N, C-alpha and C positions, 0 to 999 in steps of 0.2 A: 594569555590561553591563546592553545593553534587550532586550527580546526583537522578534523582526520584525522590528527595522527594521532592522537590517546584512547583511550574506551575511560568511563566514568568506572570506579568503585562504583557498588554495586549499591545501596543508598551516598548520603550525606543530603547535605540545608544547602538549601538554593542564596549562592551568592547574593552582593548588594545586584545592585542596577531595574537600571530599565524594563519594559516589556517589548518587546517590539510586537504591534503584527500586522501575520497576513488573511486582510479579506475581497473574495470572488468575492461582486458584489452578482453576478451570472449562475454562480451554483448553484446547485436546486431550481435549478430554471427560472430562475429569478425569485421562486416562491419570498425567498429570506431576505429583500431585498433590504426589509427597513429594519428587519435584527440588530445588523452595526454597530448603530447609539447605544440600544439597549446591552451589549455586550462595555461594551469598550466605556461608560455610563460604572458600572461592574469591576470590571480591572482594577478603573481608578477607585473603588476604593480598598486596596489589596493596603495601601500604598505608600507604591511605586510609576513616576511617570511614563505615560503614558505613549508608547511612535505607533501613529498608522503609517505602513510601509507604506510605496510604488508596487501598482499589484499593476502598470498594467497592462505588458506581456509576461506571458508562459519564462522571460526569457527579461526583464527589467523586476519582475518578481523573484527570480531563483537568484540575481544580485543582488538584494537591495535584502533577503535574507541572508546571505554572505556577507556582505557587509557590517548587516548587521549586528554577528555573532564576533564578528573582527575584532570589532568597537566593542564588542565589552558588553555588550545585552545579557541578562541576566535572564532573561525568558523569550520562548519564541513562541503566540497563538495562533493561530489559524478560523480563518472560518470560514469555513467553506467544508467542499467533499474531498476527499479521497486524494482526490488532481491536486490539488494544494497543498494536504500532507505529505506527499513525494517531493511537490515543492522544498518543502521546508524541513525534509528529514533530510535531502542536501546538505546543507548548514549545519541541523548538529546534529548530524552525527558524529555521535565521539568525541563530543561532548560535554564539557559539566550544565550546559543550558540548558533550563526545564524548557520540557516543548505540554505546551496542552494541545488536545484540536476541538474548540469548538464544532458539535457533526449538523453543518447544514448542507451539505448536498442532495445529489440524489442516489449517491454512493457512500456513506460513511463505516464501513467494515472495519477503515484502521483501531475508528474511534467505541467503535462497538463493541472491538474483539480487547483491547485493551482496558474494558471495563467502566467508559465514560459515558451517563448518562446519553439516551435518543435527543432529548431533547435543548435542540439548546442554551434556554438560559440555565437547564438546571446541571450542565455542563461547564459552560461559564460561573458558575456557583463553586461550585468543584473545585472548573481553577481562581478561581479567587480563593481563597480557605487554603490551596495554597499556594499561592504567591503568600498570603500570610503567613499565614505559618510560616515561613519560610522548608518548606517538604516538596519536595520529591521523591517515586518509586521508579528501578529499573523497569526494564524489559531491552528484549530482546528484538535484534534487529537482522536483516536477511544483508547484507553486504555479494552481487554483482561483482563477478569479475567478467570482461571476455580477453580470450587470445591474444588481442596485441595492449591489455592493460588497463582501456575502460572500466571504468567502479562506476555503478551503481549503487546504491540501499532503496530497498521497500520495505515496507513493515507490514501487509498483510497477503499476500500469493500474485505470485509468479502467474503465470498463464505461454504456457506454450507446445500450443496444439492447438485447436481448430477454437477453440476462441481467441486466439492471438489471432489467428486466421481473421475470421469478422471480420474482428479490430483494426484488421492491416489493407479489406480491402472499405469495411467504412469511412473512414480515411481518407481514401483514396479520390471517393467520389461525395462529387457536390449534390447529384437530385437523388432522393432528391432530401428535406431539408427535418431535426434534430431529431425523432427515435424511429419516425417511414425513415430512414435512415440504412440504421439500425438493420432492421425487421428483415429487411434487403439483403443485405449483408448474409445475414442465416442463409439467409434462401438459398444465394446466389453458394454461398458454403456446404452446403445443403448438396444441390446440386450438386457438387465436384467432389466432394468427401469419398476420401481412400484413404488407406489406411498408412503410417510413414514409419522409417525405421530412426529410431533414436536406437543408438548409445546410450547407458547411461550408471552410472557411478556413484555408491556411495559406499565414503567415507573409505573409498578408495576403489571398491571386489564392481565387478564393473557386469553386466549386464545390456544385451540384444533387444530391443522384442517389437514392435510392431503396435502404433498407438494411437490413438484419435484425436485425443483427448489430455493432457499430460498440464499438471497444478505443482508445485513446491507453498505452501503455504509457514509463514509464521503468525500466523493468522488464521480464523478455520474456514469466514468467504472471504466472498469479494463478488462485484459485480451488483451489488445492494441489494446482500443478504442473503443471497447464495452458498450453501454455505460446505458452498468445494471440498474441503482438509475438516473436519465436526469435531472432533480431536485438534488439532495446533493449540498447541499453547505457548502464545509470547514469551513464558517469563521457564520453560523450557531449557533453555541450551540445547534445543531441536527444532531442524525443517521438516515437517510436514510430504509425502509424495503419494501424490492422486494416479492415476491412466489407469485411460478404460482401453480394454484388447481391442484388433481388427475390430470392429464394428460396423454396420452397417447405416443406411440413412432410419428405419427404417426404428432401428434398440438404438441407438445415441436416440434421438425424440423421444421414445419412454425414457432411458435414464435420465432427461436431464430436467424437468420439470421437479424430481428425486430429491435432485441436489438441493432446493431448498433445505428440507425437509433433516439431507445431510445423509435418511436414507439409500444413496441409489451406489455406496460401500455394501451392503447385504448384493450387486446381481454378481452375478457368475467372473463376466468379462469385467469386472473391475477390478482395481490393485491396488495398496495402499503398503508406504511403506516409512524408518523414520531415516534421521541421518543427521549429522553435524551439516555434514557436506556434499550437496549434488552436483555434479557435472550433467550436464545434458549436450547431447551431438547429435544434431539433424544439419538436413538440406532447407536451405528457400521459409524458414523459420525468423518473426520477429519477437521478442520473447514482450509481454506488456504485461507486467508491477504495477502494480495500485491502477491500472485501467491506463498507465499512462505509458504511451507508442518508447520502450527502455534500449538494449540491447541483441541485436541477433546472436542464436546462436548458430557454437557450437561455445558455452557459457560453463561460468562455476560460481555456486550460490555457496552461503555457507551463514552459518546460523550463529549472529556473535552476539552470544550474551552482554545485556548491562549497555548494551550502545547508547541509548540516552533514554537522559532522567523525565518520567512523563510526571505532568503538576495533580498528581492528585493524590 
């Protein structure tokens, strides 16, 4: 089996082989640090060998996932949040390897969006049952492609507007630490807020727009439950696009809390659409996918049906 060069069919039995586990001990700000032994014990009950991968850094973790898939692992399980999931998806996308996310991070939007329980041990039990039965269920992924051919998969949402700018600023800051750094980045970017010009092509049909917030969703939420694309369905073969037009700071501040409920789509300056392929062009914006720094715009995002086999 090769990696990322074909797509699995609609469904199928899980092949024999070991279960590779990628765990992030710092996920969820460390509150799930003691969870891993219980998850490993549960996975072992499925009757397959279980190997814990080297996750000393993001680079090593990604390489370990790719190596596990190339070496014939039947399944890859993550214990962490969306960042950990994002690393693993780069290895399992387009393969027959089963994938199971145990939600143990600050944001667990892909796991929740694809139907796994919020409780980590309950999700582990779902994964174990699928492993024991040799069962997988197909789900879509989004494939980002840059103009130079650079490729990145994601499972939840691509942020390509205000939220991406906030993430980019927060990542450049060395102070303060933790959540306060992100809060400060929000204040700075709000002070600098201005509409940006985008060229948006939905299945080849272009439109020019001025917007402050743009998101392309395979799943409904990002940022730990913000339902930015509330109607997104990771099994329909489509991407949901949501954008807020040229609003000011006060209006954006009023819209943002409504995102948690998904009611922001009722605002007259918020627009949504669906497409199989979305082309996004704008200057000086780096897209953030699953909360992780991905590719600078311009990018082409394509919904790829059945790109991942979920252990459900």
